[in-house]
N, C-alpha and C positions, 0 to 999 in steps of 0.2 A: 532731411535727416538731421542736419545741423540745427534747425529750428527746434526739433524735438529734444535733442540733447540739451540745448540752452534752456528750454522750458523746464526740463527735469532738474537741471542744476539749480535754477532759480527757486524751484519749489523746495528743494532740499535746504537751501540757504534760508529761506523763509521759515521753514519748520524748525530748523536749529536755532534761529534767532528768537522765536517766540517760546516762552516757557509755559509748560502746562504743569500746574501744581496740583493736580487732582489727587495724587497719592503722596504728596509731600506733607509733612506735619504743618498744621495750621499755625499762623502767627498770633492767634488769640492766646491770651494768658490762660494757663490751665488752672484747675481748682487750687492746687498748691503751686504758687508761682515760683517758690524758692527751689523746688525740686523739678528738674527737667530730665527726661529720659534720654540717655545717650546710647547710641547703637553699640552693642558689644562686638568686639573684634572676633573674627572667626579663628578659633584655636584648634589646631590639629595636634594629635599626639604623635611623636616620632615612632617609627617602627622599632621593635626590640633589636638590640645589638646582635644577639644570637637567636635565630629562629628555633623554635622547639621542633624536635624531630617528629614528623608526621608519618602516619602509616601510609604505605603506598597502595595503589589500587591492585597491583600485581599480587601482593600478599593476600588481599581479600579474595581474588580470583582463585588462587591456589588453595586457600582454605575451603572455598565453596566446592571446588573440584574434588578435594579430599573427602568432603562430606558426601558428595554424590557417589564416589566410589565405595564408601562404606555402606551406603544405602543399597547399592546394587548387590553386594555380597550377603545381605541380610536374608535369612530364610523365612522368618515369620512375616505374616501379612497383617498390616494394621488397617483396620476399617472401623467405621462407625457401628455402634451397637444399636440394633433396632429391637424394640421390645414387643412389637406386635406381629413378628414373623417367627416361624420355627425353622431353624437351619439344620439340615441333615446332609450326610455324605451319601452319594449314590453313584451308580454306574449307568452309562447310556447303553441301552439294549436295542433301540430301533430309532432310525432317523426318519422323520416325517416331513411333508412339505411345509412351507411357510415358517421355517426355523423352529419347528416343534420336534420334541424328542420324547420317547418313552424311556423312563429311567426306573431302575430298581433301587430301593433304599438299602444301603449296607446294614447288615445286622437285623433286618426285618425277616419275619417268617416267610416261607415260600408261598404260603396261601394268600399273602397280601398282594393285591393287584398293583401293577406298576403305575408310577406317577406320570402324568402328562405335563411336560415342562417346556417352557419357551426360553429364549435367550434374553438376558437382561440388556439394557441399553448400552452399557459400557463395553460389553463383549461384542455387541453388534457394531458399535461405533469403531472399535479397534480391529475389526475383521478377524476375531479369534475363531479358528476353525475347530469345530467339535465333531469328533468321529465316533463311530460305534465302538464301545469298549473303553472310552475315556472315563476317568474318575472325576466327578464334578461335585461342587457344593450346590445344594438346592435350597431355596427359601420356599417354605410351604405357607400358604395362607391358613390362618386358624379357622376360617369359615368353610373352606373346601380343601380337605387334605389329599384329594386326588389330583390337584393341579399345583404347579410350582413354577419357579423362575430360576434358571441356571445363572449363578452369579460368579462362579469361578471354575476354571478348568485346571485340574492338577497336571503337573508335568510328568 
């Protein structure tokens, strides 16, 4: 063990005594011998005497919570406008298997046959229960006006 430490110490002394000038500036004269580049000292700016007041994170959280509470009380529903579907209001008259429903369109004559509607993805994902007699919003396809998609259940 002692021999190992002695060998390590002698290696360190040897390395420190030899100089490796691989990254040192060369001693050759430069193109303009009169001007030599000197390293610039590292300059730091002192911190300001009085720090500016910063907004706290708590204030931001309170503001976000307040916006959330305002959004909850809003009665109107904001959604994207689709130009290729026909949106109508209807009432569920019959519940069928596989999340299918027969719905009548509000304001339509009694001679019009009911629409066969299925549940949209968001309603299915959020487990919204649709019962017979519920008032719903239905999107009808312009290609087949007897089939639709239930996109919203009124409370």
